[in-house]
ROZAVO-873835 format. One record per atom (N, C-alpha, C): residue number from 1; residue in one letter; atom name; x, y, z. Coordinates in steps of 0.05 Angstrom, whole numbers, plus 32768, in hexadecimal, padded with zeros to 4 digits. Example, Ala and Ser with C-alpha at 12.3 -4.5 7.8 and 13.67 -1.06 7.14 Angstrom:
<fidrens>
FIDREN nr rest atom xx yy zz
FIDREN 1 a N 8108 7F8E 809C .
FIDREN 1 a CA 80F6 7FA6 809C .
FIDREN 1 a C 8108 7FBE 809C .
FIDREN 2 s N 8101 7FD3 808E .
FIDREN 2 s CA 8111 7FEB 808F .
FIDREN 2 s C 8102 8001 809D .
</fidrens>
This chain:
<fidrens>
FIDREN nr rest atom xx yy zz
FIDREN 1 x N 82BC 7F17 7FC5 .
FIDREN 1 x CA 82CD 7F08 7FD8 .
FIDREN 1 x C 82D9 7F1E 7FED .
FIDREN 2 x N 82CB 7F31 7FF7 .
FIDREN 2 x CA 82D3 7F43 800B .
FIDREN 2 x C 82E8 7F53 8004 .
FIDREN 3 x N 82F1 7F55 7FE9 .
FIDREN 3 x CA 8302 7F6A 7FE2 .
FIDREN 3 x C 831E 7F5C 7FE3 .
FIDREN 4 x N 831E 7F42 7FEC .
FIDREN 4 x CA 833B 7F31 7FED .
FIDREN 4 x C 8342 7F24 7FD3 .
FIDREN 5 x N 8359 7F22 7FCE .
FIDREN 5 x CA 8364 7F16 7FB9 .
FIDREN 5 x C 8368 7EF9 7FBE .
FIDREN 6 x N 836A 7EEA 7FA8 .
FIDREN 6 x CA 8371 7ECC 7FA6 .
FIDREN 6 x C 8390 7ECB 7F99 .
FIDREN 7 x N 839F 7EB8 7FA7 .
FIDREN 7 x CA 83B9 7EB3 7F9A .
FIDREN 7 x C 83C0 7E97 7FA0 .
FIDREN 8 x N 83D3 7E8D 7F96 .
FIDREN 8 x CA 83DE 7E76 7F9A .
FIDREN 8 x C 83FC 7E7B 7FAA .
FIDREN 9 x N 83FD 7E68 7FBF .
FIDREN 9 x CA 8417 7E6B 7FCD .
FIDREN 9 x C 842C 7E59 7FC1 .
FIDREN 10 x N 8446 7E66 7FB4 .
FIDREN 10 x CA 8458 7E56 7FAC .
FIDREN 10 x C 8463 7E3E 7FBF .
FIDREN 11 x N 8469 7E29 7FB2 .
FIDREN 11 x CA 846F 7E15 7FC1 .
FIDREN 11 x C 848C 7E17 7FCE .
FIDREN 12 x N 8494 7E04 7FDF .
FIDREN 12 x CA 84AE 7E01 7FEE .
FIDREN 12 x C 84AC 7E05 800C .
FIDREN 13 x N 84C3 7E09 8013 .
FIDREN 13 x CA 84C6 7E06 8030 .
FIDREN 13 x C 84BC 7E22 8040 .
FIDREN 14 x N 84AD 7E22 8054 .
FIDREN 14 x CA 84A8 7E3B 8064 .
FIDREN 14 x C 84AA 7E34 8083 .
FIDREN 15 x N 84B1 7E4A 808F .
FIDREN 15 x CA 84B1 7E46 80AA .
FIDREN 15 x C 848F 7E52 80B1 .
FIDREN 16 x N 848B 7E45 80CB .
FIDREN 16 x CA 846F 7E54 80D0 .
FIDREN 16 x C 8470 7E5A 80ED .
FIDREN 17 x N 845E 7E71 80F5 .
FIDREN 17 x CA 845E 7E79 810E .
FIDREN 17 x C 843F 7E7E 8110 .
FIDREN 18 x N 8436 7E78 8123 .
FIDREN 18 x CA 8418 7E7A 8129 .
FIDREN 18 x C 8414 7E8F 8142 .
FIDREN 19 x N 8404 7EA6 8139 .
FIDREN 19 x CA 8400 7EBD 814E .
FIDREN 19 x C 83E6 7EB7 8158 .
FIDREN 20 x N 83DD 7EB7 816F .
FIDREN 20 x CA 83C1 7EB8 8179 .
FIDREN 20 x C 83BA 7ECD 818C .
FIDREN 21 x N 83A7 7ED5 8189 .
FIDREN 21 x CA 839B 7EEC 819B .
FIDREN 21 x C 8388 7F00 8185 .
FIDREN 22 x N 8382 7F16 8195 .
FIDREN 22 x CA 8371 7F28 8186 .
FIDREN 22 x C 8381 7F39 8171 .
FIDREN 23 x N 8379 7F41 815A .
FIDREN 23 x CA 8388 7F4C 8146 .
FIDREN 23 x C 8399 7F66 8152 .
FIDREN 24 x N 838E 7F77 8166 .
FIDREN 24 x CA 8399 7F89 8171 .
FIDREN 24 x C 83B2 7F83 8180 .
FIDREN 25 x N 83B6 7F66 8188 .
FIDREN 25 x CA 83CA 7F5C 8198 .
FIDREN 25 x C 83E3 7F50 8183 .
FIDREN 26 x N 83D8 7F45 816F .
FIDREN 26 x CA 83E9 7F35 8160 .
FIDREN 26 x C 83F7 7F44 8144 .
FIDREN 27 x N 83E4 7F56 813C .
FIDREN 27 x CA 83F0 7F69 8125 .
FIDREN 27 x C 840A 7F73 812C .
FIDREN 28 x N 8411 7F81 8146 .
FIDREN 28 x CA 842A 7F89 8149 .
FIDREN 28 x C 8441 7F7A 8148 .
FIDREN 29 x N 843A 7F64 8146 .
FIDREN 29 x CA 844D 7F49 814A .
FIDREN 29 x C 8459 7F43 812C .
FIDREN 30 x N 8447 7F48 8119 .
FIDREN 30 x CA 844E 7F3B 8100 .
FIDREN 30 x C 846B 7F3E 80F7 .
FIDREN 31 x N 8473 7F5A 80F2 .
FIDREN 31 x CA 848F 7F5F 80E8 .
FIDREN 31 x C 84A5 7F53 80F9 .
FIDREN 32 x N 84A6 7F56 8112 .
FIDREN 32 x CA 84B7 7F4B 8123 .
FIDREN 32 x C 84B9 7F2B 8121 .
FIDREN 33 x N 84A3 7F1F 811E .
FIDREN 33 x CA 84A3 7F02 811B .
FIDREN 33 x C 84B1 7EFB 8101 .
FIDREN 34 x N 84A7 7F06 80EB .
FIDREN 34 x CA 84B3 7F01 80D2 .
FIDREN 34 x C 84D6 7F07 80D4 .
FIDREN 35 x N 84DC 7F1C 80E3 .
FIDREN 35 x CA 84FA 7F21 80E4 .
FIDREN 35 x C 8506 7F0D 80F6 .
FIDREN 36 x N 84FB 7F02 810A .
FIDREN 36 x CA 8505 7EEA 8119 .
FIDREN 36 x C 850B 7ED6 8107 .
FIDREN 37 x N 84F3 7ECB 80F9 .
FIDREN 37 x CA 84F6 7EB5 80E6 .
FIDREN 37 x C 8510 7EBD 80D3 .
FIDREN 38 x N 8515 7ED2 80C9 .
FIDREN 38 x CA 8529 7ED7 80B6 .
FIDREN 38 x C 8546 7ED5 80C2 .
FIDREN 39 x N 8540 7EDB 80DA .
FIDREN 39 x CA 855A 7ED6 80EA .
FIDREN 39 x C 8565 7EB9 80F1 .
FIDREN 40 x N 8553 7EA5 80EE .
FIDREN 40 x CA 8559 7E8C 80F1 .
FIDREN 40 x C 855E 7E78 80D6 .
FIDREN 41 x N 8554 7E83 80C3 .
FIDREN 41 x CA 8554 7E73 80AC .
FIDREN 41 x C 855B 7E83 8093 .
FIDREN 42 x N 8564 7E75 807F .
FIDREN 42 x CA 856B 7E84 8064 .
FIDREN 42 x C 8550 7E89 8053 .
FIDREN 43 x N 8547 7EA4 8053 .
FIDREN 43 x CA 852D 7EA9 8045 .
FIDREN 43 x C 8530 7EA6 8024 .
FIDREN 44 x N 851D 7E9D 801E .
FIDREN 44 x CA 8519 7E99 7FFD .
FIDREN 44 x C 8511 7EB3 7FEF .
FIDREN 45 x N 8521 7EC4 7FE2 .
FIDREN 45 x CA 851E 7EDA 7FDB .
FIDREN 45 x C 8508 7EDB 7FC1 .
FIDREN 46 x N 8501 7EC1 7FB6 .
FIDREN 46 x CA 84EE 7EC0 7F9D .
FIDREN 46 x C 84D3 7EBC 7FA7 .
FIDREN 47 x N 84D1 7EB8 7FC0 .
FIDREN 47 x CA 84B8 7EB6 7FC9 .
FIDREN 47 x C 84AB 7ECA 7FDE .
FIDREN 48 x N 8497 7ED0 7FE2 .
FIDREN 48 x CA 848C 7EE6 7FF9 .
FIDREN 48 x C 8484 7ED6 800D .
FIDREN 49 x N 8483 7EE3 8024 .
FIDREN 49 x CA 8479 7EDE 803F .
FIDREN 49 x C 845A 7EE3 803C .
FIDREN 50 x N 844E 7ECF 804B .
FIDREN 50 x CA 8431 7ED1 8048 .
FIDREN 50 x C 8425 7ECF 8066 .
FIDREN 51 x N 840E 7EDE 806A .
FIDREN 51 x CA 8400 7EDD 8080 .
FIDREN 51 x C 83E4 7ED2 8079 .
FIDREN 52 x N 83DE 7EBD 808E .
FIDREN 52 x CA 83C4 7EAF 8085 .
FIDREN 52 x C 83B4 7EB2 809F .
FIDREN 53 x N 83A0 7EC0 809C .
FIDREN 53 x CA 838D 7EC7 80AF .
FIDREN 53 x C 837C 7EB1 80B5 .
FIDREN 54 x N 837C 7EA1 80C8 .
FIDREN 54 x CA 836E 7E87 80C8 .
FIDREN 54 x C 8352 7E88 80D9 .
FIDREN 55 x N 8354 7E9A 80E9 .
FIDREN 55 x CA 833A 7EA5 80F9 .
FIDREN 55 x C 833E 7EC2 8103 .
FIDREN 56 x N 832F 7EC9 810E .
FIDREN 56 x CA 8331 7EE6 8113 .
FIDREN 56 x C 834A 7EE7 812F .
FIDREN 57 x N 834E 7ED1 8139 .
FIDREN 57 x CA 835F 7ED4 8150 .
FIDREN 57 x C 8376 7EC2 8151 .
FIDREN 58 x N 837C 7EB9 8137 .
FIDREN 58 x CA 8391 7EA9 812F .
FIDREN 58 x C 839F 7EAE 8113 .
FIDREN 59 x N 83B3 7EAE 8115 .
FIDREN 59 x CA 83C5 7EBB 80FB .
FIDREN 59 x C 83E0 7EAB 80F7 .
FIDREN 60 x N 83E2 7E9E 80DB .
FIDREN 60 x CA 83FB 7E90 80D7 .
FIDREN 60 x C 840C 7EA2 80C8 .
FIDREN 61 x N 8427 7EA1 80CA .
FIDREN 61 x CA 8439 7EB2 80BD .
FIDREN 61 x C 844A 7E9C 80B0 .
FIDREN 62 x N 844D 7EA0 8094 .
FIDREN 62 x CA 845D 7E8B 8083 .
FIDREN 62 x C 8476 7E99 8079 .
FIDREN 63 x N 8489 7E8C 807E .
FIDREN 63 x CA 84A6 7E9D 8075 .
FIDREN 63 x C 84B1 7E88 805F .
FIDREN 64 x N 84B5 7E94 804E .
FIDREN 64 x CA 84C5 7E7F 8039 .
FIDREN 64 x C 84E3 7E7C 803C .
FIDREN 65 x N 84ED 7E66 803F .
FIDREN 65 x CA 850A 7E61 8042 .
FIDREN 65 x C 8513 7E4C 802F .
FIDREN 66 x N 852E 7E50 8029 .
FIDREN 66 x CA 853B 7E40 8014 .
FIDREN 66 x C 853D 7E20 8027 .
FIDREN 67 x N 8534 7E0D 8017 .
FIDREN 67 x CA 8539 7DEE 8022 .
FIDREN 67 x C 854F 7DE4 801E .
</fidrens>
């Protein structure tokens, strides 16, 4: 499976941001997007943030929040 691991995402509420564009355009914005999400919602420290690469040019960032 291309050296990737499989895992289950813990259930609960997430904020989602979708970044579109070439990887060299979107990758630099991942950290700042997660920081912006943390600024507007209460993070859930028991779950981790997730990057979901939907396509080469589309990336979803899931940020766990307390509901």
